[in-house]
NUNU-461583 format. One record per residue (C-alpha): residue in three letters; x, y, z. Coordinates in steps of 0.001 Angstrom, whole numbers, padded with zeros to 6 digits, always signed. Example, Ala and Ser with C-alpha at 12.3 -4.5 7.8 and 13.67 -1.06 7.14 Angstrom:
BEGIN
ala+012300-004500+007800;ser+013670-001060+007140;
This chain:
BEGIN
met+014482-043142+005086;tyr+011848-045333+003449;leu+009072-043537+005367;tyr+010395-040153+004191;lys+010429-041271+000554;ser+006891-042586+000792;phe+005646-039237+002084;thr+007345-037280-000703;his+005126-039088-003198;leu+001930-038654-001195;lys-000948-037495-003422;thr-003971-035523-002254;thr-007506-035670-003581;his-008290-031975-003038;ser-007191-028714-004651;tyr-006245-026874-001469;his-002696-025939-000564;leu-001523-027237+002796;val+001430-024973+003469;asp+004648-026274+004998;pro+005524-025296+008583;ser+007007-021798+008523;pro+008934-019727+011091;trp+007887-016404+009546;pro+004605-015774+011445;ile+006267-015958+014863;val+009317-014002+013644;ala+007006-011332+012205;ala+005085-011144+015499;phe+008272-010661+017555;ser+009601-008098+015057;ala+006359-006112+015160;phe+006421-006229+018965;met+009984-004892+019019;leu+009108-002232+016439;thr+006124-000847+018356;thr+007704-001170+021795;gly+010944+000386+020622;gly+009051+003230+018978;val+007175+004032+022186;leu+010351+003803+024276;tyr+012200+006063+021834;met+009425+008681+021901;gln+009549+008576+025694;arg+013368+008964+025487;phe+014246+005645+027096;val+017771+004360+026528;gly+017830+001605+023904;gly+014455+002482+022434;trp+015871+003459+019052;ser+017997+000306+018840;leu+014962-001868+019638;phe+012918+000000+017032;leu+015578-000512+014346;thr+015915-004198+015223;gly+012188-004708+014835;phe+012128-002727+011591;val+014965-004733+010039;gly+013325-007942+011248;leu+010044-007013+009555;leu+011806-006179+006292;tyr+013573-009535+006406;val+010330-011410+007087;met+008570-009563+004275;tyr+011285-010605+001840;thr+011512-014246+002929;trp+007789-014853+003406;trp+006796-013384+000040;arg+009734-015217-001538;asp+008202-018451-000266;val+004764-017504-001592;ile+006235-016707-005022;arg+008056-020034-005043;glu+004838-021852-004144;ala+002952-020083-006937;thr+005555-020618-009642;phe+007972-023512-009161;glu+005810-025643-006859;asp+002564-024889-008763;thr+000445-025078-005608;his-001795-022082-006362;thr-004676-023937-007962;gln-007922-022242-009012;val-009390-023007-005597;val-006372-021490-003826;gln-006540-018421-006060;lys-010195-017905-005100;gly-009152-017853-001468;leu-006339-015410-002211;arg-008769-013139-004064;leu-011164-013157-001149;gly-008313-012375+001222;met-007197-009428-000912;ile-010760-008100-001119;leu-011105-008263+002671;phe-007737-006550+003074;ile-008824-003674+000809;val-012106-003410+002752;ser-010078-003080+005963;glu-008038-000321+004286;val-011272+001459+003345;met-012278+001407+007015;phe-008823+002717+007924;phe-009257+005806+005742;phe-012912+006113+006745;ala-011703+007055+010242;phe-009607+009931+008864;phe-012433+011211+006682;trp-014787+010998+009649;ala-012417+013150+011713;phe-012062+015611+008833;phe-015805+016049+008217;his-016574+016137+011941;ser-014239+019108+012260;ser-015001+020864+008964;ile-018791+020658+008656;ala-019397+022083+012139;pro-016186+023902+013155;val-015984+024727+016836;tyr-015201+028136+018325;asn-011620+027050+019105;val-010758+027310+015402;gly-012777+030486+014882;gly-016013+028794+013884;val-014847+028599+010244;trp-013130+026026+008065;pro-010307+026096+007315;pro-009299+027771+010587;lys-008434+031462+010360;ala-004762+030942+011243;ile-004231+028359+008468;thr-002916+029306+005037;thr-004036+026428+002827;ile-002258+024869-000151;asn-003412+026071-003562;thr-005602+023323-005029;tyr-004543+024002-008615;thr-000778+023608-008151;val+000833+020417-006839;pro-002450+018698-005805;leu-003973+019015-009277;thr-000719+017892-010930;asn-000541+014881-008626;thr-004154+014047-009468;phe-003234+013968-013146;phe-000217+011743-012447;leu-002146+009280-010291;leu-005174+008987-012574;thr-002884+008503-015558;ser-001035+005781-013666;gly-004383+004067-013109;ala-004888+004049-016879;thr-001387+002722-017595;val-001669-000066-015020;thr-004992-001080-016606;trp-003159-001124-019929;ala-000581-003456-018371;his-003341-005757-017116;his-005029-005996-020504;ala-001648-006561-022124;ile-000830-009556-019932;leu-004274-011003-020625;ala-003471-010679-024338;arg-000027-012286-023800;ala+001663-009060-024901;lys+004692-009122-022610;arg+006383-006117-024242;his+003295-003927-023789;thr+002972-005104-020182;ile+006541-004052-019423;ile+006180-000671-021160;ala+002904+000081-019349;leu+004421-000865-015995;ile+007423+001390-016629;phe+005044+004299-017287;thr+003119+003443-014102;leu+006257+003297-011952;val+007549+006612-013333;leu+004204+008300-012628;ala+004161+006822-009112;ala+007669+008162-008457;leu+006657+011609-009741;phe+003616+011602-007453;thr+005699+010672-004410;gly+008358+013254-005235;leu+005812+016056-005655;gln+004111+015034-002416;gly+007444+015479-000669;val+007898+018899-002289;glu+004402+019881-001131;tyr+005151+018842+002449;phe+008473+020677+002413;asn+006871+023937+001265;ala+003563+023656+003157;pro+002717+026772+005219;phe+001500+024639+008149;asn+002533+021413+009883;ile+000913+018510+011712;ser+000925+020346+015035;asp-001183+023240+013710;gly-004454+022206+015267;val-007089+019875+013914;tyr-006591+021005+010304;gly-002920+020078+010298;ser-003606+016777+012039;cys-006351+015735+009616;phe-004409+016895+006561;tyr-001130+015178+007328;met-002647+011988+008716;ala-004893+011488+005674;thr-002472+012557+002949;gly+000542+011081+004730;phe-000970+007633+005084;his-002151+007840+001494;gly+001422+008628+000476;phe+002600+005598+002431;his+000063+003450+000573;val+001352+004852-002723;phe+004851+003797-001662;val+003673+000278-000779;gly+001735+000018-004055;thr+004800+001179-005990;ile+006882-001594-004404;ala+004188-004164-005241;leu+004065-003008-008865;phe+007874-003024-009095;ile+007986-006615-007835;ser+005326-007490-010419;phe+007437-005748-013071;val+010438-007913-012183;arg+008285-011044-012181;val+006890-010198-015613;ile+010442-009977-016937;leu+011258-013340-015301;asn+008170-014932-016921;his+006490-015761-013609;phe+003048-014886-014964;thr+000760-016253-017629;asn-002429-014765-019026;lys-004462-017042-016720;his-002168-017221-013681;his-001060-013780-012492;phe-002908-013069-009275;gly+000144-011461-007632;phe+000107-008845-010380;glu-003679-008548-010286;ser-003728-007914-006528;ala-001165-005129-006946;ile-003429-003586-009608;trp-006446-003792-007310;tyr-004442-002087-004569;trp-003313+000646-006957;his-006880+001400-008048;phe-007833+001629-004366;val-005053+004197-003912;asp-006436+006137-006902;val-009955+006244-005470;val-008766+007381-002038;trp-006782+010192-003656;leu-009856+011385-005552;phe-011722+011702-002248;leu-008737+013486-000709;phe-008397+015899-003609;val-012100+016767-003788;asn-012657+017120-000038;val-009350+018050+001618;tyr-007828+020175-001139;trp-010734+021577-003175;trp-013895+021700-001016;ser-012007+022551+002165;asn-010287+025512+000494;lys-013396+027123-001031;
C-alpha cells in the first residue's frame, strides 16, 4: 500500500504524456479482424459471416467510444495534453490527412486514366455512350453550395472560440451541422435517382467509389463536429486548448477541398 501511494505522487521532469496501459488497441485489432473476415465470408455466402461482421462492427463502435472517451478525459480532467503533447497530436492529424489525400489520389488516378484516354470498350469516348450522366447544375451544384457554406460557418466557429465567444461558436456549429445533414441527404437522393449504378462499367465504378467514399468522410466529419459541439456546450475547450475541435475543422476543410475536385472533374468536366 505504501509503495502504491508513493507512485501516485511521482512527478516527472518532462512534458510528455506517458499513457496508462489500455486494452483498446488489441480489442480494436480483433474487432477489425472480425469485421473484415466476416464481411468476406458474408459476400462468399458462408454461414455465420454476417454474425461475425456485425460482432466486429459493434466491437469497433464500442472501442471508438471508449478510446476517445479516455482521450477526452486525459485532455480535460487529467490535463495531460501539454503544449508538447499537442504538437505531437497536430503532427499526427496532419499525417492522417496526408494519408487521406493519397487515398483519394488513387480514385482520381483511376478516373483520369479512364477518361483522358478512353478505350474502345467504352466506345472511345468519355463518358461512355451507354451512360446517362447526372446534370451538373442540379443536386451537385446545390451540394457544392451547402458544403462550401459549411466551410465558412465552421471557420466562423473557430474564430469565435478563439475570441471566447461561446454563443457564436454554438450557433456557427449548428449551421455547419445542418448544412452537413442537407449535403448527406441530397447525396442520398442523387444516388436513389441516378440513371446508372456502380456495376455500369468503369464510369459507374469511378463515380460511386469516389463520391461514395467522400460521402462517408462527410459522415465521419459530421460526427466529429457534433462531438465538438457537445464538448463546447460542456465547456471542455478554451481559446488556447481546443485541439479536438481544431482537428475536426481541419478534417472538414479537407472534405471541402476533395468535393471541389470531385465537382469540377467528375460532375462538370466529365459531362462536357
